[in-house]
N, C-alpha and C positions, 0 to 999 in steps of 0.2 A: 520426492524420494527420501528415504531416511538414511541414504548412504552419505558418509562424510564426503566433503569436497565435491558434491554433485550438482552444485547450484547451476541453473540455467538462466533464463532471462525473467524469471518470476520476480515479482516485488510485492510489497504490501503497502497500502495506504491505511494506516491503523487510526481508527476513531476512538478507540479506548485502549486501556492497558492490556497487554496480552502476555501473561507471564510465561506461557509456553514457547514464546519467541525469545525471551530475555536470555542473553549469553550465547544464543546460537545463530543470531543474524545480525548483520551490521545495519546501523541507521545511516542512511545515505542521503536523505533529502527532507525537504520541508514544503508543504504547500504554502505558497506566498498568496496566492489570489484562487478564488474559484471554490471555496469550501462549500458553497451552495451545491456545487455539482458533486462533491465528495459525499455530501449529505444525501442527495438523490441516490447515488449508487448505494451507500449503506443502508437506505431504507428500502431498496429494491426487494421483492419477495425472493426468498432463499430456501434451500432445501433442508435447513436446520442443522442441528449439530451432527457429527462434529466439526464439518468444515463451514457451514454457513455459505456455501457457494451460491452466487445468484442463479435464479432459475432461467433468466434469459441473458444472453450475451451483453456485456457491458463494454461499450467501445469508447476509447478517448480519441477524439479527432484532432486534438492539438496538444502537444506537450512542449514546454519551453524549458530548457536547461539554462540556469543562471549561474554564472561563476561569481562567488562573492568577491568584493575588493578586499585588499589587505587590512582595512580598517574594521570590516564587518566581523561578527563573532558567530 
């Protein structure tokens, strides 16, 4: 939705620069392992512009949240 403060549980794993998201969304994570899986998702057939949504459902079977130690940047 384009409504302010209406974010739900969606998130983006960006594989390239997306100027339309700059300044409007917070960066909150980084892929530490499994970029091969990200590349597979990114190369899945999609419906084209404007959303490039995958034609088939993409499912993440495992996700791990890692809290950085105080010495990490």
